[in-house]
C-alpha positions as CSV (number, residue, x, y, z in Angstrom):
1,M,-13.0,12.5,-10.3
2,V,-10.1,10.6,-8.7
3,A,-9.9,10.5,-4.9
4,S,-6.6,11.7,-3.5
5,E,-4.4,9.4,-1.4
6,F,-5.3,11.5,1.7
7,Q,-9.0,11.1,0.9
8,I,-8.7,7.3,0.6
9,A,-6.7,7.1,3.8
10,S,-9.3,9.2,5.6
11,I,-12.1,6.9,4.4
12,L,-10.2,3.8,5.5
13,V,-9.5,5.2,8.9
14,A,-13.3,6.0,9.2
15,L,-14.1,2.3,8.9
16,P,-13.0,1.2,12.4
17,K,-14.5,-2.3,12.2
18,L,-12.6,-3.2,9.0
19,R,-10.9,-6.6,9.5
20,V,-9.3,-7.3,6.0
21,L,-7.6,-4.7,3.8
22,S,-5.7,-5.2,0.6
23,L,-3.8,-2.2,-0.9
24,R,-1.8,-4.4,-3.3
25,C,-0.2,-2.7,-6.3
26,S,-0.9,0.8,-5.0
27,N,1.0,3.9,-4.0
28,V,1.0,4.0,-0.2
29,L,2.4,6.8,1.8
30,Q,4.3,5.7,4.9
31,E,2.4,8.2,7.1
32,H,-1.0,6.9,5.8
33,L,0.0,3.3,6.5
34,I,0.9,4.3,10.0
35,A,-2.5,6.1,10.4
36,I,-4.3,3.0,9.1
37,L,-2.4,0.7,11.6
38,D,-3.0,3.1,14.5
39,S,-6.7,3.6,13.7
40,L,-8.1,0.3,12.6
41,H,-8.0,-1.6,15.8
42,D,-10.0,-4.6,14.5
43,L,-7.8,-5.0,11.4
44,E,-6.5,-8.6,11.3
45,I,-5.1,-8.9,7.7
46,L,-3.3,-6.2,5.7
47,N,-1.8,-6.8,2.3
48,I,0.7,-4.2,0.9
49,S,2.2,-6.6,-1.6
50,H,3.7,-5.0,-4.8
51,C,3.0,-1.5,-3.4
52,L,5.2,1.6,-3.9
53,L,5.7,2.5,-0.3
54,M,6.8,6.1,-0.2
55,E,7.9,8.7,2.3
56,T,7.2,12.4,2.0
57,L,10.5,14.4,2.1
58,P,10.7,18.0,3.4
59,P,9.9,20.5,0.7
60,L,12.6,22.6,-0.9
61,P,12.1,26.4,-1.1
62,D,9.5,27.3,-3.7
63,R,8.8,23.6,-4.5
64,P,6.1,21.2,-3.4
65,P,6.9,18.3,-1.1
66,R,8.8,15.4,-2.7
67,R,8.3,11.7,-2.3
68,R,10.9,8.9,-2.2
69,V,10.1,5.2,-2.9
70,L,11.3,3.1,0.0
71,T,13.0,-0.2,-0.6
72,Q,12.4,-1.5,2.9
73,I,9.6,-1.3,5.4
74,D,10.3,1.0,8.3
75,P,10.8,-0.8,11.7
76,L,8.0,1.4,13.2
77,I,5.5,0.0,10.6
78,L,6.7,-3.6,11.2
79,D,6.3,-3.1,15.0
80,K,2.7,-1.7,14.5
81,A,1.8,-4.5,12.1
82,S,3.1,-7.2,14.5
83,R,-0.3,-7.2,16.2
84,L,-2.0,-8.3,13.0
85,K,-2.7,-12.0,12.3
86,K,-1.3,-11.5,8.8
87,F,0.8,-8.7,7.3
88,I,1.5,-9.5,3.7
89,T,4.3,-7.7,1.9
90,C,6.5,-7.9,-1.2
91,M,9.0,-5.3,-2.2
92,R,11.3,-7.4,-4.4
93,F,11.6,-4.8,-7.2
94,F,14.2,-6.9,-9.1
95,S,12.8,-10.4,-8.8
96,C,9.0,-10.0,-8.6
97,I,7.2,-9.4,-11.8
98,M,4.3,-7.6,-10.0
99,C,6.7,-5.3,-8.1
100,Q,8.4,-4.5,-11.4
101,R,5.1,-3.7,-13.0
102,A,4.0,-1.5,-10.1
103,R,7.3,0.4,-10.3
104,K,7.2,0.8,-14.0
105,D,3.6,2.1,-13.8
106,K,4.6,4.3,-10.8
107,G,2.2,2.6,-8.5
108,Y,-0.9,3.1,-10.8
109,M,-1.2,-0.4,-12.2
110,R,-2.3,-0.4,-15.8
111,W,-4.1,-3.7,-15.6
112,Y,-5.1,-3.7,-19.2
113,R,-1.4,-4.3,-20.1
114,N,-1.4,-7.6,-18.1
115,E,-3.0,-11.0,-18.3
116,P,-6.8,-10.9,-18.3
117,G,-8.2,-11.4,-14.8
118,L,-4.9,-10.6,-13.1
119,W,-6.4,-7.6,-11.4
120,K,-8.8,-10.0,-9.5
121,E,-6.0,-12.0,-7.9
122,D,-5.0,-11.2,-4.4
123,E,-2.7,-12.6,-1.8
124,V,-5.5,-12.5,0.7
125,N,-7.5,-15.7,0.1
126,S,-10.8,-14.3,1.1
127,L,-10.5,-11.5,-1.5
128,A,-9.4,-13.6,-4.4
129,P,-11.9,-15.2,-6.8
């Protein structure tokens, strides 16, 4: 069973003492990122590098809500993240190989296609091997 994005965001928000969080190479809904920034008051480091940051668009009649991949981080998120010691981002879809892979895999990294051990790397030093 795979947890939904909402379930994952709910779990993260329920960890109020969390200080370091890396969501690298994931699908991240803008509203969930805002909830994380609003709820995790002890958060010091957040990594959203190579993520597909998405916003939920209003639904059309007789259709489910749609999502759009953002190419820039919303100023509201940047403002909320300014309190962090470190906010690590990378959304260079045309020049970064990891961003290209995340986009190609639609935010669900298929690590088996990449170099062995690449999944262990992280921009947050304390999380990398």
